[in-house]
N, C-alpha and C positions, 0 to 999 in steps of 0.2 A: 875907237872911241868908245867912251861909257857914258852916259848918260845917266844922271843919280834925277829917279823918277818921284823918287819922295823925300822929304826932309833929314829923316831921319835913318837912312843909309843908304845903298848901294841901288836896291832892289825896292819893288810892287812887289811883297809877298803875298798880299791880299788879290791881285790881280792873277799873279802865279798859280794860286788856288782855282781859282777865276775858271779860269784855263784847263790847270787839271783835271777840274770837276769836268768840264761840261766836254772835252774831249775823253773820256772815262765814259759818258753816260751816249756820248755815239758810239762810242766802239760797243759797249753793250749793246747796243738800241740793234745793231747793224749787226752783231754774230744772233741774238734769238730773230733777227728780221730773216737771215742766210738757213736759219735752223727751222726752221718754219716753212720756207719755200722750201727748202730738202724733203721736210718731212708729208709736206702737201703734194708734193710730184712727186714720190714714190706713192703716195697712197693711190693719187690717182690712174697712175699703174697696171694697178692691181682693181680698182675696186669696177664696178659695172655699175652702165645707166646715168641715173639723175645724181647719184652722187661721185662717178668721175667725171661727171664738168663742176661741182659741188668746187672738188679738191683741188681742177684744174685753175679756175679760179680765187680757187684763195692762197696757189701757188703763183699769180699771175700775180693779184692788190698787192701781194708780199717784197715779190720780186719790181713792182714801179715804187715801193718803199723805198727799200735799196738804192734807187735810180736816183731817189730823190736826194736821196744823205747824202749819197756821193756828190749829185747838180749841186747842192748846196754846199759843200764843203768845198769844190772847184770856186761859186761865185765867191765865199769867202777870200778862196791863197787870194785869186783876184781881183781883189775889192784893196785887201792891204799890201799890193806892190804898186 
């Protein structure tokens, strides 16, 4: 069964474009967060003293950001069902 969502055609292309844009944005933000997490974690393993703590905290913050993005995605998927 195919439901028409716009009066001019079968698909609402603007909504599809919005979903595509949001998906790409979240994917890019997630990749950047993972990159920073890995970078800061690697720096923490070679640093000494307060720099080691600072890099570890930065890695933790970006890691929590990744978890927040994943949790948000799960909540959105569960709300759609």
